[in-house]
N, C-alpha and C positions, 0 to 999 in steps of 0.2 A: 458382904460376908458379913455376917454375925458373930462377936463373941459369946461365945457360950460356955462356960464351965462345965465341966465333967459331971459334975453332980447334979446338975439344974437339967441336963439332958430328958429327963421323961416327962418334966414339969412342963419342957418349951417346944415338946415336939411340932408342936403348927405354929412355932414361929414362921413366919416369910424368911424364904431365903432368897440371897441376894445374889444374879449370875450362877445360881442354880448348886451353889456350897455355901458348905456350913464350916465357923472354925470352931473347934472345940479345944480348951487348955486343960491342963492342971500343973502343977508344978514339976519345971523340966522336962516338960511335954508340949507336944504342938500336933494338932490334929486339923487339917483341912480336907474335906471330904464330901464329895460330889452328894447333893440332897436323894437321887435312885439308887444309892448304896449306905445309905447311913444306917439302917436297921442293922444289916449284916456286918457292917465294918465295926460298929460299934462293940459287939457281939465277937469279935477278937480281941478285944479290949486292949486297944494299943497305948491305953496311956497310961494302964496302969503300971507299974513299977518292974521292970524285964518282959513286959508282954512285948514288945516290940522283938526285942534277943530272941523269946520263946517264938516268935513266928517265924523267923529269917533264920534256926538255929538248922533247919533241914535244906540245905539249898539245891531243891529239887528242879530249879529253873534253868533255863538255857543261859549260858555263860559270858557274857560281854565284860567289862572293863573288870567286874566283880562277880561274887556268886548270886545269882537270886533264887527267890522261891515262887512256888506256884500255889498257891490255898487254896481250899475253897471256900465261896463264899458263904457264910449260915442262912438257909432259907432258900437259896437259891441251884440251879444249876450250873452257872457259871464259877471259873473260878478267876481269882486274882493273883494277875504277877508282879509281885514289888523286887523293885529294882535297888539297893542303896545305892545313893547319890558319893560317882565318883568323880574326882579331877582326869581328864583326859590328858594326852598330851605328853610330852618328854619327861617334864614334871609331875604326874601325874602319880609313880610310886612312890615319891617325898610326899605331895602333899597328901593324898590316901582321901579319907569321904570328909576330913575337918570344914564346917563351913563358917565363917565370921558371921552370917546372915541367913536368912532366909529367900532374898529376893529374888538368888537366881533358881531353883528351885520353883521357887513359885510362880517363876513365870513361865518356864519351860511348860507349868501345866497349864498357866493360862493361854500361851499359844497355842496347847494342842486343842485345849478347848476350840478357836477358834479356827483353826485349821479341821478340826472333825464338824463342826457347824457350817464351814463353806464345802466341804463334799471333797476335801482329803483323804487319801486313803491311808489315815493314822490312827493308831486302836485308840478305846475309848477312854480316857481319862478317868480315874478311879478317886487319886488322893495323894497329899505330902501329910507324911509320918515323919516329926521331929523329934530326936531329945537332947539335952544337952549334957557337953561334955565337956567340965571344965566352963572355959570360958566361951568353947563353940559348938555346934551345934550339928550331929550325926542323922542324916537325913535317909530316911525312904520315899524313893516315887511308887505308885501304885495303878497299872492299868489292867482293865479288862485281859487274860491271858489270849489270844490268841490262836486256840485250838486248831491243832493240826496244818501250824505254818512251821516252818523253820528258817532260818537264817538261809541268806542265798549261798553263802559258802560250803554249808554244808549240805545243801540240794544238789550244789555243783560236782561234790566228792563221793556223792551216792552212783553218780553214771549216768546220770539220762540219757532218753534216748534223743537223737536228734531232732525226731519230733516232738516228744517235751519241752527240747531244750528252744526250740522255734516260740514254741508256744508261750512259756517263760516268759524270754525277751520281750514279745510283742505285749503281755502284762503288765510287765517293768516299764515298757514306753509308755503306755496306756497312764498308768499308777503314779509317772513321778511328775506328766504332762498334768495329771488334775493336782496334784502335789502345788507344781508351779502357776495353775492357774487360778487355785485359790489365795495365791500370794505367800506359796510358803517359801520362805529363803532357810536352806539348811546348810547349818555349819559345816559340816563333816559329814557328807554322804558318800559312804562306801559300800562295797558288797556287802559289809557284814552289820549295817542297818537298814537291808531291805530283806525283809521276809517273805517267803511261796509257802503258798498254800495250795495244793489241789486235791480236786474234787472230780471225781471221773475226766470228763475231756474239760472241764475250764480249770483255770489256774488264775489266782489272786496274787496282789502281791501288794505289800503294805509297809508303809515308807513309817521307823523308829527311830529312836533316840532324839529328839531335838528337844537338847541342851544348848544352848544360846541360839535354835531355831529364832526366825523373825517372820511376823507376818506383815507385808507391803499390801499397798494398794496394786501393786502390778510388778510385776518379776522381768527385769530387761532381756532379752535375748542374751546380751554379753552373760547375765548374772548364770542364765539357763545354763548356756554353754559350759562356763565354768564348772558350775558342779556337776552336769554330767560326764565331763572331761573327767574331775576329780572319781567319782564312778568309776572310768575307764582304768585310770591310772593304778584302783585296787586290786582289779581285774588281773590286771598286768600283773603287779608286784605279787598277786597268788599263782601266776602263771595259766590261769583260766581262758586267755582270749584268743590263745589256736584252738582250745575246742568249743568256743560260742563263734568262733569262723565271721566270716563277710557276710554271709547270710543273717546269721543271728545279728550282728550290728546295724545290719538292714534292716530287718524285721524289728529292731527297736525302736529305730528314728523314725523308721514311716510309721510307728504307733504312736509316735510323740508329736512327730506334725501332723499325720492324717491329712489332709488334704489341702492342707495352710503353705502353698510353696512359698509365700512369703517369708513366714515363720522359719522355712528350710535353711532359706537361703541368707536369711539373716543371723543364723545360727552357724553356718557353715561358713558364715563369713571372719567367727572370730576362731574359724579352725586353726590357723599358720599361729597364732600365736598360742594353745592352747596345746599345741604338739609340742613346740619349744617349750614350755612349762614342763609337758609328760618326759621328754630327750632329758632335762634335768632332773628331775625327780628318779628316773631307769636309772643314769647316770650316779646318782646317790645309796639307790638301794644297791649294786653292784661292787660300791666301795664299803659302805656300811654293812654289807651281807646281813639286811632285815629284811623279813618277809612277813612281819605282822601288818594291818592297818593301820 
């Protein structure tokens, strides 16, 4: 990647881009943008004073840990999904969006780039935009907006037919298998981090929120099963397990393992331990009365 001052943009548009991204800076601001979106993104004026706040002022995107914005990309039919970086976990409400550095969001972007290149079903990475807030950074991550896709919890709440549910279960199994086969290790695979998109009789699933995700040479069955059961626990937590049913789970597992009986057996060998973990989590939900992921 190359450092380019904002005022030098038009004079250096032919500069070679390493890893397909370029880095722009202005006092108190930082922008790392994919080369293919450079022309459009620079016209959003994110490095101008108040530019990022202006773009985020209308929270039109799906809500996760924080409000998000979906904005048109100038000169394109595509739209950009801007997600302000926010800490997760129990301390997320206290720590908010403040970061001491940019390593973590840039690592998420690089992970997304690597997984997309390996064929994982993840959003197309576009940018990291940041501005100084005193000694800290306020950071926003941008990906191409997945038109027509909604998170799996919202999709389930819409009351899909059993046929559609089975089709989505199979799509989810296939998508997460591709994610793992690409080396993806998700830090927090839960139902809110799965997008479902239906087009006629076709269903597609996309894996999102790759904060602290990693790319490994291979993902072992124990790790795969741990992530699959993390997803299952989030389904239990939101009371969707009964709606999915035995057939839905079977369709998911069959699609994930395909005809690989060895992988299926190795996954199931870790099931007893994961069932204990699930029982402990379920007990915790009841004690704490928690219903969110």
